[in-house]
C-alpha positions as CSV (number, residue, x, y, z in Angstrom):
1,X,0.2,0.2,-0.1
2,X,1.4,3.4,-0.9
3,X,2.2,5.9,1.8
4,X,-0.3,8.7,1.5
5,X,0.7,11.9,1.0
6,X,0.3,14.2,4.4
7,X,-1.9,17.4,3.9
8,X,-0.2,18.7,7.7
9,X,1.7,21.9,7.9
10,X,4.2,20.1,10.7
11,X,5.7,23.5,11.5
12,X,2.7,24.7,12.5
13,X,1.6,21.9,14.3
14,X,3.6,22.7,16.8
15,X,2.1,26.1,17.8
16,X,-1.1,24.7,18.0
17,X,-1.0,24.4,21.5
18,X,-5.0,24.5,22.1
19,X,-6.5,22.7,19.4
20,X,-7.5,19.7,17.3
21,X,-8.4,16.4,18.8
22,X,-6.4,14.7,21.3
23,X,-3.5,12.2,19.9
24,X,-3.8,8.9,20.2
25,X,-1.7,7.9,22.8
26,X,-1.1,5.5,26.3
27,X,-1.4,8.3,28.3
28,X,-3.9,11.4,27.0
29,X,-1.6,13.8,29.3
30,X,1.1,14.9,27.9
31,X,3.5,18.1,29.9
32,X,4.9,20.5,27.7
33,X,8.0,22.7,27.7
34,X,11.3,21.5,27.8
35,X,12.4,18.2,29.7
36,X,15.3,18.2,31.7
37,X,17.4,15.3,32.1
38,X,16.1,12.5,34.3
39,X,19.4,13.0,36.3
40,X,18.7,16.6,37.3
41,X,15.3,16.7,38.3
42,X,14.0,12.6,38.4
43,X,11.2,13.2,36.3
44,X,11.1,10.3,33.6
45,X,12.2,10.0,30.7
46,X,9.8,11.1,28.0
47,X,10.0,8.0,24.8
48,X,7.4,8.3,21.5
49,X,6.7,5.3,19.6
50,X,4.9,5.4,16.5
51,X,3.8,2.1,16.6
52,X,2.2,0.7,19.9
53,X,4.4,-2.8,19.7
54,X,7.3,-0.5,19.4
55,X,6.0,1.3,22.6
56,X,5.1,-2.1,24.2
57,X,9.1,-2.8,23.9
58,X,10.2,0.6,24.9
59,X,7.9,0.5,28.3
60,X,9.2,-2.8,29.4
61,X,12.8,-1.9,28.9
62,X,12.8,1.4,31.2
63,X,10.5,0.5,33.4
64,X,9.2,2.9,36.1
65,X,11.6,4.9,34.9
66,X,10.2,6.4,31.3
67,X,6.8,7.9,30.4
68,X,5.7,6.0,26.8
69,X,3.8,7.6,24.1
70,X,2.4,5.4,21.5
71,X,0.7,7.2,18.7
72,X,-0.4,4.5,16.9
73,X,-2.2,2.7,18.9
74,X,-6.1,1.7,17.5
75,X,-6.1,-1.0,14.6
76,X,-8.3,1.2,12.7
77,X,-5.5,3.5,11.9
78,X,-3.8,3.0,8.6
79,X,-0.2,3.5,9.5
80,X,0.3,4.7,6.3
81,X,-2.1,7.1,5.6
82,X,-2.1,9.0,9.1
83,X,-2.0,12.3,9.6
84,X,-0.2,13.3,13.0
85,X,-2.7,15.9,15.4
86,X,-1.5,18.8,17.4
87,X,-1.0,16.5,20.7
88,X,1.1,14.0,18.4
89,X,3.6,17.0,17.8
90,X,3.5,18.2,21.4
91,X,4.5,15.0,21.9
92,X,7.8,14.3,19.9
93,X,8.5,17.8,20.4
94,X,8.5,17.2,24.4
95,X,10.3,13.3,23.7
96,X,14.0,12.5,24.6
97,X,13.7,9.0,22.7
98,X,11.9,8.5,19.4
99,X,11.0,5.0,18.0
100,X,9.6,4.8,14.9
101,X,9.3,1.7,11.9
102,X,11.8,3.8,9.5
103,X,12.1,3.1,5.6
104,X,9.3,5.3,4.6
105,X,6.6,2.9,6.3
106,X,5.5,6.1,9.0
107,X,7.2,8.9,7.4
108,X,5.0,11.1,9.2
109,X,6.6,10.4,12.2
110,X,10.6,12.0,10.0
111,X,8.7,15.5,9.6
112,X,7.4,15.5,13.2
113,X,11.4,14.7,14.5
114,X,12.4,17.7,12.2
115,X,10.3,19.9,12.9
116,X,10.2,19.6,17.0
117,X,12.5,21.7,18.9
118,X,16.1,20.8,19.7
119,X,15.8,17.6,17.3
120,X,19.0,17.0,16.7
121,X,19.5,16.3,20.7
122,X,16.9,13.3,20.4
123,X,18.0,9.8,20.4
124,X,16.1,8.4,17.4
125,X,16.0,4.6,16.8
126,X,13.9,3.3,13.2
127,X,13.6,0.3,13.9
128,X,14.0,-1.1,9.8
129,X,17.1,1.0,9.5
130,X,18.9,0.2,12.6
131,X,17.8,-2.7,13.7
132,X,17.2,-4.8,11.1
133,X,19.5,-2.9,8.5
134,X,16.7,-2.2,5.9
135,X,16.7,0.3,3.1
136,X,14.1,2.3,1.5
137,X,12.4,0.0,-0.6
138,X,12.8,-3.3,1.1
139,X,9.6,-4.5,3.1
140,X,9.2,-2.8,5.8
141,X,7.0,-5.0,8.0
142,X,10.2,-6.2,10.1
143,X,8.2,-6.2,13.3
144,X,7.3,-10.1,11.6
145,X,10.1,-11.2,11.9
146,X,10.9,-13.0,14.9
147,X,14.6,-12.2,15.9
148,X,13.8,-8.0,15.8
149,X,11.8,-7.5,18.8
150,X,14.9,-8.6,21.0
151,X,17.3,-6.5,19.9
152,X,15.0,-3.9,19.9
153,X,14.8,-4.0,23.3
154,X,18.7,-4.1,23.6
155,X,19.0,-0.9,21.5
156,X,17.0,1.0,23.5
157,X,18.6,-0.1,26.6
158,X,21.9,1.0,25.3
159,X,19.7,4.4,24.3
160,X,18.6,4.9,27.4
161,X,21.7,4.1,29.2
162,X,23.1,7.1,27.4
163,X,20.3,9.6,28.7
164,X,20.4,8.3,31.8
165,X,23.7,6.1,32.7
166,X,23.1,5.7,36.4
167,X,20.4,3.3,35.3
168,X,22.3,1.2,32.5
169,X,22.4,-1.9,34.1
170,X,18.6,-1.8,35.0
171,X,17.6,-1.4,31.3
172,X,19.9,-3.6,30.3
173,X,18.6,-6.4,32.6
174,X,15.1,-5.4,31.6
175,X,15.7,-6.0,27.7
176,X,17.2,-9.3,29.1
177,X,13.8,-10.2,30.8
178,X,12.0,-9.2,27.6
179,X,13.6,-11.1,25.7
180,X,13.0,-14.1,27.6
181,X,9.6,-13.6,27.5
182,X,8.8,-14.0,24.4
183,X,10.5,-17.4,24.6
184,X,7.3,-19.1,23.6
185,X,7.4,-17.3,20.3
186,X,10.9,-18.5,19.6
187,X,9.2,-22.0,20.3
188,X,6.5,-22.1,18.2
189,X,8.5,-20.7,15.6
190,X,11.1,-23.7,15.8
191,X,8.2,-26.2,15.8
192,X,6.4,-24.6,13.1
193,X,9.5,-24.3,11.1
194,X,9.6,-26.6,8.0
195,X,12.5,-29.2,7.3
196,X,12.5,-28.3,3.7
197,X,11.1,-24.8,1.7
198,X,7.0,-25.0,1.1
199,X,5.4,-23.4,-0.7
200,X,2.6,-20.8,0.2
201,X,0.7,-17.6,-1.2
202,X,0.2,-14.3,0.4
203,X,-2.5,-11.3,-0.3
204,X,0.6,-8.9,0.4
205,X,4.0,-9.0,2.1
206,X,3.0,-8.4,5.9
207,X,4.1,-12.1,6.9
208,X,6.9,-12.1,4.9
209,X,9.4,-12.5,7.8
210,X,7.6,-14.2,9.8
211,X,7.1,-17.1,6.5
212,X,11.0,-17.1,6.2
213,X,11.1,-18.0,9.3
214,X,9.3,-21.3,8.7
215,X,11.6,-22.1,6.2
216,X,7.6,-20.7,3.8
217,X,8.5,-20.0,0.0
218,X,6.5,-16.7,-1.4
219,X,5.1,-18.3,-4.7
220,X,3.5,-15.3,-5.7
221,X,5.7,-12.2,-5.3
222,X,4.6,-10.3,-8.3
223,X,0.9,-10.4,-7.1
224,X,1.7,-9.7,-3.5
225,X,3.7,-6.7,-4.6
226,X,0.6,-5.2,-6.8
227,X,-1.7,-5.1,-4.1
228,X,1.0,-3.7,-1.8
229,X,1.3,-0.4,-3.8
230,X,-2.3,-0.4,-4.7
231,X,-2.4,-1.7,-8.3
232,X,-3.9,-4.4,-10.2
233,X,-1.6,-7.5,-10.6
234,X,-1.2,-8.8,-14.3
235,X,-3.8,-11.3,-15.6
236,X,-0.6,-13.4,-15.8
237,X,0.2,-13.5,-12.0
238,X,-3.1,-13.8,-10.6
239,X,-3.5,-16.7,-13.1
240,X,-0.9,-17.9,-11.7
241,X,-1.9,-17.6,-8.2
242,X,-5.8,-19.5,-9.1
243,X,-3.6,-22.3,-10.8
244,X,-1.9,-22.6,-7.4
245,X,-5.5,-22.8,-5.5
246,X,-7.1,-25.0,-7.8
247,X,-4.2,-27.4,-8.1
248,X,-3.9,-27.1,-4.4
249,X,0.5,-26.4,-5.5
250,X,0.0,-24.2,-1.9
251,X,0.0,-25.3,2.0
252,X,-1.5,-22.5,2.6
253,X,-3.0,-18.7,1.4
254,X,-2.1,-15.7,3.4
255,X,-4.6,-12.8,4.0
256,X,-3.5,-9.6,5.0
257,X,-7.3,-8.9,6.9
258,X,-6.9,-4.8,7.1
259,X,-5.7,-4.4,3.0
260,X,-8.3,-6.7,1.3
261,X,-9.5,-5.6,-2.3
262,X,-12.4,-7.1,-4.3
263,X,-10.2,-9.4,-6.2
264,X,-7.8,-10.3,-3.1
265,X,-11.9,-11.0,-1.5
266,X,-12.1,-13.3,-4.3
267,X,-8.8,-15.1,-4.1
268,X,-9.9,-16.2,-0.4
269,X,-13.5,-17.4,-1.7
270,X,-12.0,-19.1,-4.5
271,X,-9.1,-20.7,-1.4
272,X,-11.9,-21.8,0.9
273,X,-14.5,-23.1,-1.5
274,X,-11.2,-25.0,-2.5
275,X,-10.9,-26.2,0.8
276,X,-7.5,-24.6,1.7
277,X,-6.8,-23.4,4.6
278,X,-6.2,-19.6,4.7
279,X,-4.3,-17.4,7.7
280,X,-5.4,-14.2,8.7
281,X,-2.6,-11.8,9.9
282,X,-3.3,-7.8,10.9
283,X,-1.0,-5.2,10.1
284,X,-1.4,-4.1,13.5
285,X,-2.2,-5.2,16.9
286,X,-5.2,-6.4,17.9
287,X,-7.1,-4.1,21.0
288,X,-6.3,-6.1,24.0
289,X,-2.8,-8.2,23.3
290,X,0.3,-7.4,23.5
291,X,2.9,-8.4,20.4
292,X,3.6,-12.4,22.1
293,X,-0.8,-13.4,22.1
294,X,-0.8,-11.2,18.6
295,X,2.0,-13.0,17.4
296,X,0.9,-16.5,18.6
297,X,-2.5,-16.5,17.8
298,X,-1.6,-16.3,14.1
299,X,1.0,-18.8,14.4
300,X,-1.7,-20.9,16.0
301,X,-3.0,-21.0,12.6
302,X,-0.3,-21.8,10.5
303,X,-0.2,-25.0,13.2
304,X,-3.4,-25.9,12.0
305,X,-3.0,-25.5,8.2
306,X,0.0,-27.3,8.3
307,X,-1.3,-30.5,10.5
308,X,1.0,-29.2,13.1
309,X,-0.7,-29.4,16.9
């Protein structure tokens, strides 16, 4: 899906202290003004995460030493088309540490950071760039890589330790504890990992990093790219996918239920009619679930599709 253009003047937003709707945040009250270092005032370190699953990691690592605001925490919000509110701009302006996805996925955050006062003094982590080593044009959905969140926890601990050196040990212990809490996910991935490459088709690239971890091969790369770019797949690519379904060349079809279209919905219907499993995934974290629960629920579907209990 292409990133929609933003119609907001970011530099002007920072001046709007009394207008606009409340930002989509974890904490509705956001202190304004210059934030003093933790060591001099005892105030909590302010962290802003673009997406709530990254905010979850920041909160686990920082504990009671941090105040975390996650701008996108409503699963109904399309990250590609989000337009920041004045409250979101103020939160970024006041933050000492920013965590975003990067590689163009949440470009609106880059604009908020560059428009903020003391932008150069903020610690900024772009997960896809700084943790996953991706670049513009790569698959941006790096949170589906099961190795990324523990690495992000360590990176956040490193950055928090620079802001608050006295709590260095605590931050890194918290990062280790968070990584250990994801052991059930690691174990589930290993249980489901195929001994040899196994073919699947997908509606778009959301699940691709997890598929790679499971030794699942994507059989329709041109189709998924077209859907991701909000364009029509070619008749040949659509025909190949339909053939994969009809002849059951694939183990299952992965459907991102948050990005449907008549073409994709028809493919899902065809897969179901053929008795082929359809694994439903989402791009954003469902309400009321944490990262581990979210990933586990989706992998449970994969297990059922593969006949692994």
